[in-house]
mmJSON file of the N, C-alpha and C atoms, coordinates in Angstrom:
{"data_MODEL":{"atom_site":{
"group_PDB":["ATOM","ATOM","ATOM","ATOM","ATOM","ATOM","ATOM","ATOM","ATOM","ATOM","ATOM","ATOM","ATOM","ATOM","ATOM","ATOM","ATOM","ATOM","ATOM","ATOM","ATOM","ATOM","ATOM","ATOM","ATOM","ATOM","ATOM","ATOM","ATOM","ATOM","ATOM","ATOM","ATOM","ATOM","ATOM","ATOM","ATOM","ATOM","ATOM","ATOM","ATOM","ATOM","ATOM","ATOM","ATOM","ATOM","ATOM","ATOM","ATOM","ATOM","ATOM","ATOM","ATOM","ATOM","ATOM","ATOM","ATOM","ATOM","ATOM","ATOM","ATOM","ATOM","ATOM","ATOM","ATOM","ATOM","ATOM","ATOM","ATOM","ATOM","ATOM","ATOM","ATOM","ATOM","ATOM","ATOM","ATOM","ATOM","ATOM","ATOM","ATOM","ATOM","ATOM","ATOM","ATOM","ATOM","ATOM","ATOM","ATOM","ATOM","ATOM","ATOM","ATOM","ATOM","ATOM","ATOM","ATOM","ATOM","ATOM","ATOM","ATOM","ATOM","ATOM","ATOM","ATOM","ATOM","ATOM","ATOM","ATOM","ATOM","ATOM","ATOM","ATOM","ATOM","ATOM","ATOM","ATOM","ATOM","ATOM","ATOM","ATOM","ATOM","ATOM","ATOM","ATOM","ATOM","ATOM","ATOM","ATOM","ATOM","ATOM","ATOM","ATOM","ATOM","ATOM","ATOM","ATOM","ATOM","ATOM","ATOM","ATOM","ATOM","ATOM","ATOM","ATOM","ATOM","ATOM","ATOM","ATOM","ATOM","ATOM","ATOM","ATOM","ATOM","ATOM","ATOM","ATOM","ATOM","ATOM","ATOM","ATOM","ATOM","ATOM","ATOM","ATOM","ATOM","ATOM","ATOM","ATOM","ATOM","ATOM","ATOM","ATOM","ATOM","ATOM","ATOM","ATOM","ATOM","ATOM","ATOM","ATOM","ATOM","ATOM","ATOM","ATOM","ATOM","ATOM","ATOM","ATOM","ATOM","ATOM","ATOM","ATOM","ATOM","ATOM","ATOM","ATOM","ATOM","ATOM","ATOM","ATOM","ATOM","ATOM","ATOM","ATOM","ATOM","ATOM","ATOM","ATOM","ATOM","ATOM","ATOM","ATOM","ATOM","ATOM","ATOM","ATOM","ATOM","ATOM","ATOM","ATOM","ATOM","ATOM","ATOM","ATOM","ATOM","ATOM","ATOM","ATOM","ATOM","ATOM","ATOM","ATOM","ATOM","ATOM","ATOM","ATOM","ATOM","ATOM","ATOM","ATOM","ATOM","ATOM"],
"id":[1,2,3,4,5,6,7,8,9,10,11,12,13,14,15,16,17,18,19,20,21,22,23,24,25,26,27,28,29,30,31,32,33,34,35,36,37,38,39,40,41,42,43,44,45,46,47,48,49,50,51,52,53,54,55,56,57,58,59,60,61,62,63,64,65,66,67,68,69,70,71,72,73,74,75,76,77,78,79,80,81,82,83,84,85,86,87,88,89,90,91,92,93,94,95,96,97,98,99,100,101,102,103,104,105,106,107,108,109,110,111,112,113,114,115,116,117,118,119,120,121,122,123,124,125,126,127,128,129,130,131,132,133,134,135,136,137,138,139,140,141,142,143,144,145,146,147,148,149,150,151,152,153,154,155,156,157,158,159,160,161,162,163,164,165,166,167,168,169,170,171,172,173,174,175,176,177,178,179,180,181,182,183,184,185,186,187,188,189,190,191,192,193,194,195,196,197,198,199,200,201,202,203,204,205,206,207,208,209,210,211,212,213,214,215,216,217,218,219,220,221,222,223,224,225,226,227,228,229,230,231,232,233,234,235,236,237,238,239,240,241,242,243],
"type_symbol":["N","C","C","N","C","C","N","C","C","N","C","C","N","C","C","N","C","C","N","C","C","N","C","C","N","C","C","N","C","C","N","C","C","N","C","C","N","C","C","N","C","C","N","C","C","N","C","C","N","C","C","N","C","C","N","C","C","N","C","C","N","C","C","N","C","C","N","C","C","N","C","C","N","C","C","N","C","C","N","C","C","N","C","C","N","C","C","N","C","C","N","C","C","N","C","C","N","C","C","N","C","C","N","C","C","N","C","C","N","C","C","N","C","C","N","C","C","N","C","C","N","C","C","N","C","C","N","C","C","N","C","C","N","C","C","N","C","C","N","C","C","N","C","C","N","C","C","N","C","C","N","C","C","N","C","C","N","C","C","N","C","C","N","C","C","N","C","C","N","C","C","N","C","C","N","C","C","N","C","C","N","C","C","N","C","C","N","C","C","N","C","C","N","C","C","N","C","C","N","C","C","N","C","C","N","C","C","N","C","C","N","C","C","N","C","C","N","C","C","N","C","C","N","C","C","N","C","C","N","C","C","N","C","C","N","C","C","N","C","C","N","C","C"],
"label_atom_id":["N","CA","C","N","CA","C","N","CA","C","N","CA","C","N","CA","C","N","CA","C","N","CA","C","N","CA","C","N","CA","C","N","CA","C","N","CA","C","N","CA","C","N","CA","C","N","CA","C","N","CA","C","N","CA","C","N","CA","C","N","CA","C","N","CA","C","N","CA","C","N","CA","C","N","CA","C","N","CA","C","N","CA","C","N","CA","C","N","CA","C","N","CA","C","N","CA","C","N","CA","C","N","CA","C","N","CA","C","N","CA","C","N","CA","C","N","CA","C","N","CA","C","N","CA","C","N","CA","C","N","CA","C","N","CA","C","N","CA","C","N","CA","C","N","CA","C","N","CA","C","N","CA","C","N","CA","C","N","CA","C","N","CA","C","N","CA","C","N","CA","C","N","CA","C","N","CA","C","N","CA","C","N","CA","C","N","CA","C","N","CA","C","N","CA","C","N","CA","C","N","CA","C","N","CA","C","N","CA","C","N","CA","C","N","CA","C","N","CA","C","N","CA","C","N","CA","C","N","CA","C","N","CA","C","N","CA","C","N","CA","C","N","CA","C","N","CA","C","N","CA","C","N","CA","C","N","CA","C","N","CA","C","N","CA","C","N","CA","C","N","CA","C","N","CA","C","N","CA","C","N","CA","C"],
"label_alt_id":[null,null,null,null,null,null,null,null,null,null,null,null,null,null,null,null,null,null,null,null,null,null,null,null,null,null,null,null,null,null,null,null,null,null,null,null,null,null,null,null,null,null,null,null,null,null,null,null,null,null,null,null,null,null,null,null,null,null,null,null,null,null,null,null,null,null,null,null,null,null,null,null,null,null,null,null,null,null,null,null,null,null,null,null,null,null,null,null,null,null,null,null,null,null,null,null,null,null,null,null,null,null,null,null,null,null,null,null,null,null,null,null,null,null,null,null,null,null,null,null,null,null,null,null,null,null,null,null,null,null,null,null,null,null,null,null,null,null,null,null,null,null,null,null,null,null,null,null,null,null,null,null,null,null,null,null,null,null,null,null,null,null,null,null,null,null,null,null,null,null,null,null,null,null,null,null,null,null,null,null,null,null,null,null,null,null,null,null,null,null,null,null,null,null,null,null,null,null,null,null,null,null,null,null,null,null,null,null,null,null,null,null,null,null,null,null,null,null,null,null,null,null,null,null,null,null,null,null,null,null,null,null,null,null,null,null,null,null,null,null,null,null,null],
"label_comp_id":["MET","MET","MET","ALA","ALA","ALA","ILE","ILE","ILE","ASP","ASP","ASP","LEU","LEU","LEU","HIS","HIS","HIS","VAL","VAL","VAL","HIS","HIS","HIS","THR","THR","THR","ASN","ASN","ASN","HIS","HIS","HIS","SER","SER","SER","ASP","ASP","ASP","GLY","GLY","GLY","LEU","LEU","LEU","SER","SER","SER","SER","SER","SER","VAL","VAL","VAL","LYS","LYS","LYS","ASP","ASP","ASP","THR","THR","THR","LEU","LEU","LEU","ILE","ILE","ILE","GLY","GLY","GLY","PHE","PHE","PHE","GLU","GLU","GLU","ASN","ASN","ASN","HIS","HIS","HIS","ALA","ALA","ALA","PHE","PHE","PHE","ASP","ASP","ASP","VAL","VAL","VAL","ILE","ILE","ILE","SER","SER","SER","ILE","ILE","ILE","THR","THR","THR","ASP","ASP","ASP","HIS","HIS","HIS","ASP","ASP","ASP","SER","SER","SER","ILE","ILE","ILE","GLY","GLY","GLY","ALA","ALA","ALA","TYR","TYR","TYR","ALA","ALA","ALA","GLU","GLU","GLU","LEU","LEU","LEU","GLU","GLU","GLU","ASN","ASN","ASN","PRO","PRO","PRO","ASP","ASP","ASP","VAL","VAL","VAL","ARG","ARG","ARG","LYS","LYS","LYS","PHE","PHE","PHE","PHE","PHE","PHE","SER","SER","SER","GLY","GLY","GLY","LYS","LYS","LYS","ILE","ILE","ILE","LEU","LEU","LEU","ASN","ASN","ASN","GLY","GLY","GLY","CYS","CYS","CYS","GLU","GLU","GLU","VAL","VAL","VAL","THR","THR","THR","ALA","ALA","ALA","LEU","LEU","LEU","VAL","VAL","VAL","GLY","GLY","GLY","GLY","GLY","GLY","TYR","TYR","TYR","TRP","TRP","TRP","CYS","CYS","CYS","ILE","ILE","ILE","TYR","TYR","TYR","LEU","LEU","LEU","HIS","HIS","HIS","THR","THR","THR","VAL","VAL","VAL"],
"label_asym_id":["A","A","A","A","A","A","A","A","A","A","A","A","A","A","A","A","A","A","A","A","A","A","A","A","A","A","A","A","A","A","A","A","A","A","A","A","A","A","A","A","A","A","A","A","A","A","A","A","A","A","A","A","A","A","A","A","A","A","A","A","A","A","A","A","A","A","A","A","A","A","A","A","A","A","A","A","A","A","A","A","A","A","A","A","A","A","A","A","A","A","A","A","A","A","A","A","A","A","A","A","A","A","A","A","A","A","A","A","A","A","A","A","A","A","A","A","A","A","A","A","A","A","A","A","A","A","A","A","A","A","A","A","A","A","A","A","A","A","A","A","A","A","A","A","A","A","A","A","A","A","A","A","A","A","A","A","A","A","A","A","A","A","A","A","A","A","A","A","A","A","A","A","A","A","A","A","A","A","A","A","A","A","A","A","A","A","A","A","A","A","A","A","A","A","A","A","A","A","A","A","A","A","A","A","A","A","A","A","A","A","A","A","A","A","A","A","A","A","A","A","A","A","A","A","A","A","A","A","A","A","A","A","A","A","A","A","A","A","A","A","A","A","A"],
"label_entity_id":["1","1","1","1","1","1","1","1","1","1","1","1","1","1","1","1","1","1","1","1","1","1","1","1","1","1","1","1","1","1","1","1","1","1","1","1","1","1","1","1","1","1","1","1","1","1","1","1","1","1","1","1","1","1","1","1","1","1","1","1","1","1","1","1","1","1","1","1","1","1","1","1","1","1","1","1","1","1","1","1","1","1","1","1","1","1","1","1","1","1","1","1","1","1","1","1","1","1","1","1","1","1","1","1","1","1","1","1","1","1","1","1","1","1","1","1","1","1","1","1","1","1","1","1","1","1","1","1","1","1","1","1","1","1","1","1","1","1","1","1","1","1","1","1","1","1","1","1","1","1","1","1","1","1","1","1","1","1","1","1","1","1","1","1","1","1","1","1","1","1","1","1","1","1","1","1","1","1","1","1","1","1","1","1","1","1","1","1","1","1","1","1","1","1","1","1","1","1","1","1","1","1","1","1","1","1","1","1","1","1","1","1","1","1","1","1","1","1","1","1","1","1","1","1","1","1","1","1","1","1","1","1","1","1","1","1","1","1","1","1","1","1","1"],
"label_seq_id":[1,1,1,2,2,2,3,3,3,4,4,4,5,5,5,6,6,6,7,7,7,8,8,8,9,9,9,10,10,10,11,11,11,12,12,12,13,13,13,14,14,14,15,15,15,16,16,16,17,17,17,18,18,18,19,19,19,20,20,20,21,21,21,22,22,22,23,23,23,24,24,24,25,25,25,26,26,26,27,27,27,28,28,28,29,29,29,30,30,30,31,31,31,32,32,32,33,33,33,34,34,34,35,35,35,36,36,36,37,37,37,38,38,38,39,39,39,40,40,40,41,41,41,42,42,42,43,43,43,44,44,44,45,45,45,46,46,46,47,47,47,48,48,48,49,49,49,50,50,50,51,51,51,52,52,52,53,53,53,54,54,54,55,55,55,56,56,56,57,57,57,58,58,58,59,59,59,60,60,60,61,61,61,62,62,62,63,63,63,64,64,64,65,65,65,66,66,66,67,67,67,68,68,68,69,69,69,70,70,70,71,71,71,72,72,72,73,73,73,74,74,74,75,75,75,76,76,76,77,77,77,78,78,78,79,79,79,80,80,80,81,81,81],
"pdbx_PDB_ins_code":[null,null,null,null,null,null,null,null,null,null,null,null,null,null,null,null,null,null,null,null,null,null,null,null,null,null,null,null,null,null,null,null,null,null,null,null,null,null,null,null,null,null,null,null,null,null,null,null,null,null,null,null,null,null,null,null,null,null,null,null,null,null,null,null,null,null,null,null,null,null,null,null,null,null,null,null,null,null,null,null,null,null,null,null,null,null,null,null,null,null,null,null,null,null,null,null,null,null,null,null,null,null,null,null,null,null,null,null,null,null,null,null,null,null,null,null,null,null,null,null,null,null,null,null,null,null,null,null,null,null,null,null,null,null,null,null,null,null,null,null,null,null,null,null,null,null,null,null,null,null,null,null,null,null,null,null,null,null,null,null,null,null,null,null,null,null,null,null,null,null,null,null,null,null,null,null,null,null,null,null,null,null,null,null,null,null,null,null,null,null,null,null,null,null,null,null,null,null,null,null,null,null,null,null,null,null,null,null,null,null,null,null,null,null,null,null,null,null,null,null,null,null,null,null,null,null,null,null,null,null,null,null,null,null,null,null,null,null,null,null,null,null,null],
"Cartn_x":[3.252,2.455,3.257,2.637,3.288,2.824,3.8,3.508,4.39,3.811,4.589,4.06,4.889,4.477,5.033,5.443,6.002,5.543,4.284,3.637,3.324,3.663,3.358,2.386,1.488,0.546,0.812,-0.042,0.113,-0.301,-0.608,-0.823,0.504,1.612,2.946,3.81,4.857,5.753,5.543,4.446,4.105,3.534,3.565,3.084,1.628,1.105,-0.221,-1.277,-2.5,-3.635,-3.829,-4.648,-4.943,-5.557,-6.521,-7.177,-6.165,-5.312,-4.334,-3.303,-2.957,-2.043,-2.66,-3.93,-4.612,-4.706,-5.022,-5.114,-3.768,-2.684,-1.36,-1.022,-1.311,-1.019,-1.941,-3.163,-4.09,-3.594,-3.163,-2.678,-1.418,-0.642,0.568,0.352,-0.917,-1.33,-0.737,-0.677,-0.235,-1.354,-0.961,-1.919,-2.127,-1.052,-1.091,-0.268,-0.82,-0.069,-0.341,0.531,0.297,0.673,-0.276,-0.015,0.605,1.852,2.627,3.143,2.216,2.609,3.352,4.221,4.976,4.036,3.978,3.256,1.812,1.177,-0.19,-0.951,-2.201,-3.087,-4.281,-4.115,-5.184,-5.678,-4.809,-5.217,-6.3,-6.248,-7.209,-8.61,-8.712,-10.033,-10.624,-9.781,-10.253,-10.664,-9.934,-10.225,-11.555,-12.116,-13.434,-14.518,-14.212,-15.152,-15.094,-16.191,-16.193,-15.855,-16.135,-15.821,-14.316,-13.539,-12.073,-11.521,-12.001,-11.482,-11.66,-12.669,-12.985,-11.882,-10.919,-9.889,-8.772,-8.779,-7.759,-8.447,-8.279,-8.972,-8.187,-6.943,-6.11,-6.347,-5.513,-5.579,-4.769,-5.325,-4.618,-4.42,-3.162,-2.829,-2.629,-3.212,-3.034,-1.577,-1.056,0.314,0.554,1.71,2.123,3.625,4.278,5.698,5.798,6.301,6.333,7.765,7.92,9.225,9.297,10.406,10.548,11.995,12.178,13.509,13.776,14.75,15.052,16.523,16.783,18.163,18.998,18.372,19.083,19.229,18.651,18.72,17.318,17.206,15.927,15.77,14.638,14.341,13.056,13.015,11.795,11.35,10.091,9.533,8.411,8.525,7.509,6.681,5.383,4.515,3.389,3.232,2.119,1.382,0.068,-0.757,-1.366],
"Cartn_y":[23.331,22.117,20.981,20.24,19.111,17.802,16.995,15.745,14.631,13.449,12.257,11.113,10.608,9.542,8.18,8.041,6.771,6.534,6.136,5.975,4.502,4.016,2.63,2.611,1.639,1.428,0.048,-0.361,-1.688,-2.811,-2.456,-3.486,-4.031,-3.375,-3.93,-3.649,-2.846,-2.652,-1.334,-0.643,0.557,0.198,1.133,0.875,1.28,2.157,2.734,2.152,2.159,1.765,2.811,2.5,3.455,4.716,4.543,5.685,6.564,5.977,6.759,7.412,6.75,7.327,8.576,8.478,9.626,10.782,10.482,11.525,12.23,11.473,12.064,13.012,12.594,13.463,14.672,14.505,15.643,16.645,16.141,17.015,17.78,17.241,17.906,18.657,18.847,19.676,19.214,17.9,17.397,17.576,17.83,18.02,16.757,15.969,14.77,13.678,12.46,11.289,10.13,9.138,7.879,6.757,5.895,4.746,3.666,3.314,2.392,1.236,0.517,-0.628,-1.659,-2.425,-3.487,-4.594,-4.817,-5.963,-6.081,-4.955,-4.981,-3.736,-3.938,-2.812,-2.835,-3.535,-3.666,-2.34,-1.354,-0.047,0.572,0.31,0.923,0.352,-0.884,-1.444,-0.689,-0.371,0.409,1.82,2.4,3.771,3.894,2.776,2.812,3.118,2.941,3.228,4.729,5.463,6.904,7.241,6.315,6.556,6.537,5.968,5.991,7.15,7.279,8.282,9.711,9.94,11.299,11.925,11.123,11.641,12.393,12.38,13.116,13.894,15.204,16.048,16.223,15.764,15.925,14.843,14.865,13.895,12.654,11.483,10.221,9.57,9.427,8.761,7.272,6.433,4.989,4.616,3.7,3.258,1.919,1.336,0.077,-0.073,-0.653,-0.974,-2.471,-2.857,-4.26,-4.781,-5.925,-6.562,-7.725,-7.815,-8.88,-9.361,-10.617,-11.188,-11.19,-10.39,-10.247,-10.57,-11.621,-11.993,-12.26,-12.799,-13.109,-11.935,-10.783,-9.598,-9.193,-8.826,-8.321,-6.884,-6.581,-5.237,-4.747,-3.478,-2.872,-1.819,-1.907,-0.992,-0.232,1.07,1.918,2.525,2.271,2.783,3.585,4.793,5.652,6.076,5.996,6.38,7.732],
"Cartn_z":[5.382,5.303,5.935,6.829,7.504,6.863,6.417,5.697,6.248,6.447,6.792,5.94,5.035,4.112,4.516,5.771,6.247,7.685,7.821,9.126,9.365,10.554,10.923,12.106,12.091,13.195,13.793,14.706,15.295,14.332,13.088,12.063,11.552,11.924,11.658,12.878,12.751,13.898,14.637,14.369,15.126,16.482,17.397,18.749,18.961,18.124,18.357,17.428,17.912,17.08,15.99,15.013,13.946,14.549,15.422,16.064,16.791,17.617,18.372,17.459,16.365,15.385,14.77,14.379,13.788,14.776,16.022,17.048,17.204,17.22,17.361,16.223,14.996,13.85,13.815,14.238,14.323,15.372,16.519,17.591,17.197,16.248,15.791,14.471,14.121,12.98,11.641,11.426,10.124,9.105,7.863,6.782,5.953,5.779,4.932,5.593,5.622,6.081,5.128,5.187,4.491,5.445,5.745,6.61,5.736,6.044,5.216,6.061,6.678,7.496,6.663,7.325,6.663,6.206,4.919,4.347,4.833,5.115,5.629,5.19,4.809,4.539,5.491,6.609,7.599,8.152,8.251,8.769,7.894,6.589,5.68,5.853,6.291,6.618,7.802,8.79,9.938,9.524,8.564,8.131,7.395,6.946,6.33,7.351,8.621,9.702,10.016,9.8,10.07,11.525,12.448,13.862,14.123,13.224,13.328,12.495,11.274,10.334,10.843,11.675,12.136,13.001,13.454,14.35,13.635,12.296,11.546,10.438,10.43,9.452,8.157,8.126,6.931,5.899,4.892,3.789,4.159,3.861,4.071,2.703,2.308,1.053,1.307,0.466,0.607,0.373,1.188,1.025,1.695,1.415,2.017,1.84,2.82,2.714,2.487,1.32,0.912,1.0,1.646,1.777,0.789,0.061,-0.931,-0.963,-1.294,-1.49,-2.997,-3.42,-4.843,-5.066,-5.82,-6.121,-4.881,-3.85,-2.615,-1.659,-2.005,-1.151,-0.705,0.553,1.053,0.6,0.016,-0.47,0.187,0.471,0.993,0.0,-0.394,-1.358,-0.681,-0.623,-0.023,-1.131,-1.104,-2.163,-1.546,-2.018,-1.619,-2.866,-2.8,-3.955,-3.701],
"occupancy":[1.0,1.0,1.0,1.0,1.0,1.0,1.0,1.0,1.0,1.0,1.0,1.0,1.0,1.0,1.0,1.0,1.0,1.0,1.0,1.0,1.0,1.0,1.0,1.0,1.0,1.0,1.0,1.0,1.0,1.0,1.0,1.0,1.0,1.0,1.0,1.0,1.0,1.0,1.0,1.0,1.0,1.0,1.0,1.0,1.0,1.0,1.0,1.0,1.0,1.0,1.0,1.0,1.0,1.0,1.0,1.0,1.0,1.0,1.0,1.0,1.0,1.0,1.0,1.0,1.0,1.0,1.0,1.0,1.0,1.0,1.0,1.0,1.0,1.0,1.0,1.0,1.0,1.0,1.0,1.0,1.0,1.0,1.0,1.0,1.0,1.0,1.0,1.0,1.0,1.0,1.0,1.0,1.0,1.0,1.0,1.0,1.0,1.0,1.0,1.0,1.0,1.0,1.0,1.0,1.0,1.0,1.0,1.0,1.0,1.0,1.0,1.0,1.0,1.0,1.0,1.0,1.0,1.0,1.0,1.0,1.0,1.0,1.0,1.0,1.0,1.0,1.0,1.0,1.0,1.0,1.0,1.0,1.0,1.0,1.0,1.0,1.0,1.0,1.0,1.0,1.0,1.0,1.0,1.0,1.0,1.0,1.0,1.0,1.0,1.0,1.0,1.0,1.0,1.0,1.0,1.0,1.0,1.0,1.0,1.0,1.0,1.0,1.0,1.0,1.0,1.0,1.0,1.0,1.0,1.0,1.0,1.0,1.0,1.0,1.0,1.0,1.0,1.0,1.0,1.0,1.0,1.0,1.0,1.0,1.0,1.0,1.0,1.0,1.0,1.0,1.0,1.0,1.0,1.0,1.0,1.0,1.0,1.0,1.0,1.0,1.0,1.0,1.0,1.0,1.0,1.0,1.0,1.0,1.0,1.0,1.0,1.0,1.0,1.0,1.0,1.0,1.0,1.0,1.0,1.0,1.0,1.0,1.0,1.0,1.0,1.0,1.0,1.0,1.0,1.0,1.0,1.0,1.0,1.0,1.0,1.0,1.0,1.0,1.0,1.0,1.0,1.0,1.0],
"B_iso_or_equiv":[0.0,0.0,0.0,0.0,0.0,0.0,0.0,0.0,0.0,0.0,0.0,0.0,0.0,0.0,0.0,0.0,0.0,0.0,0.0,0.0,0.0,0.0,0.0,0.0,0.0,0.0,0.0,0.0,0.0,0.0,0.0,0.0,0.0,0.0,0.0,0.0,0.0,0.0,0.0,0.0,0.0,0.0,0.0,0.0,0.0,0.0,0.0,0.0,0.0,0.0,0.0,0.0,0.0,0.0,0.0,0.0,0.0,0.0,0.0,0.0,0.0,0.0,0.0,0.0,0.0,0.0,0.0,0.0,0.0,0.0,0.0,0.0,0.0,0.0,0.0,0.0,0.0,0.0,0.0,0.0,0.0,0.0,0.0,0.0,0.0,0.0,0.0,0.0,0.0,0.0,0.0,0.0,0.0,0.0,0.0,0.0,0.0,0.0,0.0,0.0,0.0,0.0,0.0,0.0,0.0,0.0,0.0,0.0,0.0,0.0,0.0,0.0,0.0,0.0,0.0,0.0,0.0,0.0,0.0,0.0,0.0,0.0,0.0,0.0,0.0,0.0,0.0,0.0,0.0,0.0,0.0,0.0,0.0,0.0,0.0,0.0,0.0,0.0,0.0,0.0,0.0,0.0,0.0,0.0,0.0,0.0,0.0,0.0,0.0,0.0,0.0,0.0,0.0,0.0,0.0,0.0,0.0,0.0,0.0,0.0,0.0,0.0,0.0,0.0,0.0,0.0,0.0,0.0,0.0,0.0,0.0,0.0,0.0,0.0,0.0,0.0,0.0,0.0,0.0,0.0,0.0,0.0,0.0,0.0,0.0,0.0,0.0,0.0,0.0,0.0,0.0,0.0,0.0,0.0,0.0,0.0,0.0,0.0,0.0,0.0,0.0,0.0,0.0,0.0,0.0,0.0,0.0,0.0,0.0,0.0,0.0,0.0,0.0,0.0,0.0,0.0,0.0,0.0,0.0,0.0,0.0,0.0,0.0,0.0,0.0,0.0,0.0,0.0,0.0,0.0,0.0,0.0,0.0,0.0,0.0,0.0,0.0,0.0,0.0,0.0,0.0,0.0,0.0],
"pdbx_formal_charge":[null,null,null,null,null,null,null,null,null,null,null,null,null,null,null,null,null,null,null,null,null,null,null,null,null,null,null,null,null,null,null,null,null,null,null,null,null,null,null,null,null,null,null,null,null,null,null,null,null,null,null,null,null,null,null,null,null,null,null,null,null,null,null,null,null,null,null,null,null,null,null,null,null,null,null,null,null,null,null,null,null,null,null,null,null,null,null,null,null,null,null,null,null,null,null,null,null,null,null,null,null,null,null,null,null,null,null,null,null,null,null,null,null,null,null,null,null,null,null,null,null,null,null,null,null,null,null,null,null,null,null,null,null,null,null,null,null,null,null,null,null,null,null,null,null,null,null,null,null,null,null,null,null,null,null,null,null,null,null,null,null,null,null,null,null,null,null,null,null,null,null,null,null,null,null,null,null,null,null,null,null,null,null,null,null,null,null,null,null,null,null,null,null,null,null,null,null,null,null,null,null,null,null,null,null,null,null,null,null,null,null,null,null,null,null,null,null,null,null,null,null,null,null,null,null,null,null,null,null,null,null,null,null,null,null,null,null,null,null,null,null,null,null],
"auth_seq_id":[1,1,1,2,2,2,3,3,3,4,4,4,5,5,5,6,6,6,7,7,7,8,8,8,9,9,9,10,10,10,11,11,11,12,12,12,13,13,13,14,14,14,15,15,15,16,16,16,17,17,17,18,18,18,19,19,19,20,20,20,21,21,21,22,22,22,23,23,23,24,24,24,25,25,25,26,26,26,27,27,27,28,28,28,29,29,29,30,30,30,31,31,31,32,32,32,33,33,33,34,34,34,35,35,35,36,36,36,37,37,37,38,38,38,39,39,39,40,40,40,41,41,41,42,42,42,43,43,43,44,44,44,45,45,45,46,46,46,47,47,47,48,48,48,49,49,49,50,50,50,51,51,51,52,52,52,53,53,53,54,54,54,55,55,55,56,56,56,57,57,57,58,58,58,59,59,59,60,60,60,61,61,61,62,62,62,63,63,63,64,64,64,65,65,65,66,66,66,67,67,67,68,68,68,69,69,69,70,70,70,71,71,71,72,72,72,73,73,73,74,74,74,75,75,75,76,76,76,77,77,77,78,78,78,79,79,79,80,80,80,81,81,81],
"auth_comp_id":["MET","MET","MET","ALA","ALA","ALA","ILE","ILE","ILE","ASP","ASP","ASP","LEU","LEU","LEU","HIS","HIS","HIS","VAL","VAL","VAL","HIS","HIS","HIS","THR","THR","THR","ASN","ASN","ASN","HIS","HIS","HIS","SER","SER","SER","ASP","ASP","ASP","GLY","GLY","GLY","LEU","LEU","LEU","SER","SER","SER","SER","SER","SER","VAL","VAL","VAL","LYS","LYS","LYS","ASP","ASP","ASP","THR","THR","THR","LEU","LEU","LEU","ILE","ILE","ILE","GLY","GLY","GLY","PHE","PHE","PHE","GLU","GLU","GLU","ASN","ASN","ASN","HIS","HIS","HIS","ALA","ALA","ALA","PHE","PHE","PHE","ASP","ASP","ASP","VAL","VAL","VAL","ILE","ILE","ILE","SER","SER","SER","ILE","ILE","ILE","THR","THR","THR","ASP","ASP","ASP","HIS","HIS","HIS","ASP","ASP","ASP","SER","SER","SER","ILE","ILE","ILE","GLY","GLY","GLY","ALA","ALA","ALA","TYR","TYR","TYR","ALA","ALA","ALA","GLU","GLU","GLU","LEU","LEU","LEU","GLU","GLU","GLU","ASN","ASN","ASN","PRO","PRO","PRO","ASP","ASP","ASP","VAL","VAL","VAL","ARG","ARG","ARG","LYS","LYS","LYS","PHE","PHE","PHE","PHE","PHE","PHE","SER","SER","SER","GLY","GLY","GLY","LYS","LYS","LYS","ILE","ILE","ILE","LEU","LEU","LEU","ASN","ASN","ASN","GLY","GLY","GLY","CYS","CYS","CYS","GLU","GLU","GLU","VAL","VAL","VAL","THR","THR","THR","ALA","ALA","ALA","LEU","LEU","LEU","VAL","VAL","VAL","GLY","GLY","GLY","GLY","GLY","GLY","TYR","TYR","TYR","TRP","TRP","TRP","CYS","CYS","CYS","ILE","ILE","ILE","TYR","TYR","TYR","LEU","LEU","LEU","HIS","HIS","HIS","THR","THR","THR","VAL","VAL","VAL"],
"auth_asym_id":["A","A","A","A","A","A","A","A","A","A","A","A","A","A","A","A","A","A","A","A","A","A","A","A","A","A","A","A","A","A","A","A","A","A","A","A","A","A","A","A","A","A","A","A","A","A","A","A","A","A","A","A","A","A","A","A","A","A","A","A","A","A","A","A","A","A","A","A","A","A","A","A","A","A","A","A","A","A","A","A","A","A","A","A","A","A","A","A","A","A","A","A","A","A","A","A","A","A","A","A","A","A","A","A","A","A","A","A","A","A","A","A","A","A","A","A","A","A","A","A","A","A","A","A","A","A","A","A","A","A","A","A","A","A","A","A","A","A","A","A","A","A","A","A","A","A","A","A","A","A","A","A","A","A","A","A","A","A","A","A","A","A","A","A","A","A","A","A","A","A","A","A","A","A","A","A","A","A","A","A","A","A","A","A","A","A","A","A","A","A","A","A","A","A","A","A","A","A","A","A","A","A","A","A","A","A","A","A","A","A","A","A","A","A","A","A","A","A","A","A","A","A","A","A","A","A","A","A","A","A","A","A","A","A","A","A","A","A","A","A","A","A","A"],
"auth_atom_id":["N","CA","C","N","CA","C","N","CA","C","N","CA","C","N","CA","C","N","CA","C","N","CA","C","N","CA","C","N","CA","C","N","CA","C","N","CA","C","N","CA","C","N","CA","C","N","CA","C","N","CA","C","N","CA","C","N","CA","C","N","CA","C","N","CA","C","N","CA","C","N","CA","C","N","CA","C","N","CA","C","N","CA","C","N","CA","C","N","CA","C","N","CA","C","N","CA","C","N","CA","C","N","CA","C","N","CA","C","N","CA","C","N","CA","C","N","CA","C","N","CA","C","N","CA","C","N","CA","C","N","CA","C","N","CA","C","N","CA","C","N","CA","C","N","CA","C","N","CA","C","N","CA","C","N","CA","C","N","CA","C","N","CA","C","N","CA","C","N","CA","C","N","CA","C","N","CA","C","N","CA","C","N","CA","C","N","CA","C","N","CA","C","N","CA","C","N","CA","C","N","CA","C","N","CA","C","N","CA","C","N","CA","C","N","CA","C","N","CA","C","N","CA","C","N","CA","C","N","CA","C","N","CA","C","N","CA","C","N","CA","C","N","CA","C","N","CA","C","N","CA","C","N","CA","C","N","CA","C","N","CA","C","N","CA","C","N","CA","C","N","CA","C","N","CA","C","N","CA","C","N","CA","C"],
"pdbx_PDB_model_num":[1,1,1,1,1,1,1,1,1,1,1,1,1,1,1,1,1,1,1,1,1,1,1,1,1,1,1,1,1,1,1,1,1,1,1,1,1,1,1,1,1,1,1,1,1,1,1,1,1,1,1,1,1,1,1,1,1,1,1,1,1,1,1,1,1,1,1,1,1,1,1,1,1,1,1,1,1,1,1,1,1,1,1,1,1,1,1,1,1,1,1,1,1,1,1,1,1,1,1,1,1,1,1,1,1,1,1,1,1,1,1,1,1,1,1,1,1,1,1,1,1,1,1,1,1,1,1,1,1,1,1,1,1,1,1,1,1,1,1,1,1,1,1,1,1,1,1,1,1,1,1,1,1,1,1,1,1,1,1,1,1,1,1,1,1,1,1,1,1,1,1,1,1,1,1,1,1,1,1,1,1,1,1,1,1,1,1,1,1,1,1,1,1,1,1,1,1,1,1,1,1,1,1,1,1,1,1,1,1,1,1,1,1,1,1,1,1,1,1,1,1,1,1,1,1,1,1,1,1,1,1,1,1,1,1,1,1,1,1,1,1,1,1]
}}}
């Protein structure tokens, strides 16, 4: 089973659109991914469109990478549901 739970799109620092990201993972036979853009869940609004979602047949887990300043230190929290 091929899984990637740390995927970025052009909604943060990724280079590819949501559609192109899905096509890439489909072409490499991934079973599960989680789009975890930095401080953004914009990709999930696009995934509500069946014309975008159809490009990946696997499971997509909701996720986000959140950046926070805690006690003077930058922290990154990766959350996948």
